[in-house]
C-alpha positions, 0 to 999 in steps of 0.5 A: 614285769619281773614279777611272774604274771604281771603286765604293766602298760603305759596310758595317757603319757609316759609321765603318768603312773602305769597301769597294772594287771595281776592275776586277772585284775585290772588294777588301774594304777595300783589299787590292790597291788602294794608297791614299796621302796625300802619299806616306804609305801608308794600307793597313794590313798585318797588320790585325785586320779584314783585310790591306790595310784602308784607312780614308780617313775621316781625309781632309777633301775640301776639303783635297784639291788633286789625285787621281792614279790608276794601274791595274795593276802598271806603275809602278816606284814602286808596290809592295805591294798595288797590283796592281789599281791605286793612288790618291794624294791630294795635299793643299793647301799653301795655301788661296786663301781661308778658308772655312766650311761647314755641311751638314744632311741627312735622318736627322739628318745634320750636318757642319761644316767650316772652313779657312784659310791665314795667313802664319807663320814665313816660310811659310804655315800652313794649318789646318782641321777637320771634324765629322760626325754621322749617325743613319742610316735604321736602326731602331737609330740609328747615332750615327756621329760623327767629328772630323778635323783638319789643320795644315800649314806650308809654305814654298817653291815647286814646285821647292824646298820644305819642309812639315810636316803633322799629321793627326788623326781620331777616330770611333765608331759603331753598326752595323746589320750584314747581317740574315737575309732570312727574319727580314725576310720573316717580319715579325720585324724591319724591313728597316732593323732589327737583331739585335745592337744592340751591333755597331759600333766606334771608331777613331782615327788621328794622323800627323805627316809632312814632305816636301821638294824641291830642284832643282839644274839638272837634278837633283831630290831629293825626300823624304817621311817620316812617323810616326803612331799608329792603333787600332781596336776593331771589334765584328761579328756576322755569323752571330748564333747559329749557332756559339753559340746561348746567347751569340751569335757577336759577335766583337771585332777590336782593332788598335793600332799605331805606324807610320813610313816614308819615301820618297826619290827622285832625278831625273836629267833631260836625260840621254842614252842612244843620243842619246835624251833620258831621265830617270833616277829612283832611289828608296828606300822603307820602311814599318814597323808595330809592332802590339800587342794585335792581337786576336780574341776572342768577345764578347757585348754588347761584353764579352769571353767568351774570347780566340781569339788575341792577337799582337804583330807587326812588319812592315817593308819596304825597297825600291829602285827605278829607272826611265828615261823615254826619248823615242826619237823624236817618236812613240815613248817608253818607261818601263822600271823595276825594283823590289826589295822586302825584307820582314821580319816577326816574330810574338809570339803567345799560342800559341807555336807560331804565333810566329816571324819571316820574311824574303822578297824580291821583284824585279819588272820594269816596261815601258811602250811609248807610241806617238804617231803623230799629235798627237791619238792615243796608243797604249800597251802596259804590261807588268809584275809586282807583288805583295802581302804576306800577313799575317805571322800567316798566314805563321807559322800552324801551329795553328788557334787556333779548333780546335787542329788543324794549319793550313796557312801561306801565302807571305809575298809573292805575285807578279802579272803584268799586261799592258795595251793601250790608246789615248788619243784627243783627237778634238776640243778638247772630246772625249776617250776612252780604251780599255784591254784588260787582264789580270792573272795572280795566283799567289794572291788575298786572298779576303774571308771574310764569316762570319769578317770577314777575308780569307785567301789564296786560289787562283791566278786569271786576270783580264781585261777592257775599260775605256772612258771618254769625256769631252765638255766643249763649253764652260765650263759643260757637261760630260758623261762616261761610263765602262764597265768589263767584267771577268771573273775565273776560278780557274786550278784549278777542281777545288780551288775547285768552280767557275771563277768568282771569287766577288764579282767585279763583271763590269759597272760603268757610271757616267755624269754631266752637270755644269752651271755653271762659275762664279758662278750656278746649277749642277747635276749628275746622276750614275748608277752601275750594277753588274750581278749578281755571283757569290757562289759559284764555280759562279754558283749564287747571285748577288748582285743588281745595283744602280743609283743616281742622285744629283743636285745643284743650287745657286747660288754667288757668289764668296763663298758657295754654297748647294746641295741634294744628293739621294742615291739618287733611284730 
């Protein structure tokens, strides 16, 4: 939530991927918001629980050096599943000091973390780990445990460097899923109670990545490559006894995959075009997933009753992009780019009719115009295209595995066009603001289907909104910020959807906070977050309730230690 206007919530247990809300989108567990760690994409294509499933539980916050974000499909280096935006975590190359920390909280919350850097093999070896356990406020203890680790060796400086990084994560949990309101109102179960005590899951993720950089005068070469393994076993029961009054409706989603990819780019700096200084960037990216036992089955108490479908899937993408950043004058510069993506997929299904392969391609242009008429004000106009891929199982779908009836397939790639007009202003040395007006035109959206526990390709939509952010820091120990996001999403064909409103969109998001303390001594913060009612149906006949949450933090620090108290959800 460091990204302005972003809401992140937990759903069905702390071990599961979070749910994301950006610019009015309910992105479920990722879909159209790309997340990267040192260039490595985290969004999982053709995932068992939904396209774009993004689990960032493997990141240890203390090892994040920088978080960069973008809104909209306006960067040539961003491709699949980044139409709403993207965020990239850059991990530390060296810790200035070793550290260790312990957190103890209500409902039997425990967390331990440590890290250090030492000189080794002509470079710097950075390592650390994290262990967490949480029972939660539920009647059924969540028993959520996770272990994360990082080892990185780095050598070089900002221009010429090489590193290799191992990341590992393993977690398991029990989940108290959504429960019937009438069961709570009737006194059958507590507000924090449960119906199915066997919901939950376990997951693990391991990756080995490397990156390098080389500079030769005005030419910069950068490269990243990675490979890893991920698996998930998820047990959910959203409707309990609606479909099967005897055994219940629990289902098991399984995903086991190997993944590998690379990202290479060349920057040609200080070039000239029509007597204007420009930097050219040319890049190649690839991402590949080999998924086995991609399954959906009907279970009871985590024991399988029947298999709905089981597939082996390969999906690979191969991308080229080019971009030029040109300064035409002191007050005007441009960023123009184009990107081409080739997608190849193959599905081997237990139902032969749903097997097959597909090849598709997409070319999208990008253009950003930046005007700086004064030293403290900047205006910009961003135009560009983006896209997201659909699950290859849906692309090759011919027969519904649940009913055996003929089924409608979806397009492999779906295009989006976007536009954004905004301004960035630094009114004084301590006060800055940003304002943006944006719109997105989607040929199809990925819609979350709660009863099925996954996403499906939905109809075309038009989205638009306004964002404001203000930051005030009069001195080193006081900071005040406020962010407001207003958004609206409408279906283009209201006759086929039964109404104009995109379900689960969040029209209003407001967050604000105050931070005290910038060095040794006492420190504190107070933050509030609000999002308004949201339509659960296309007619707004059913509305989800609004939410307002306040968190506070206070503590004391010296150069060598820190003691803090966090109070979450004060109201």
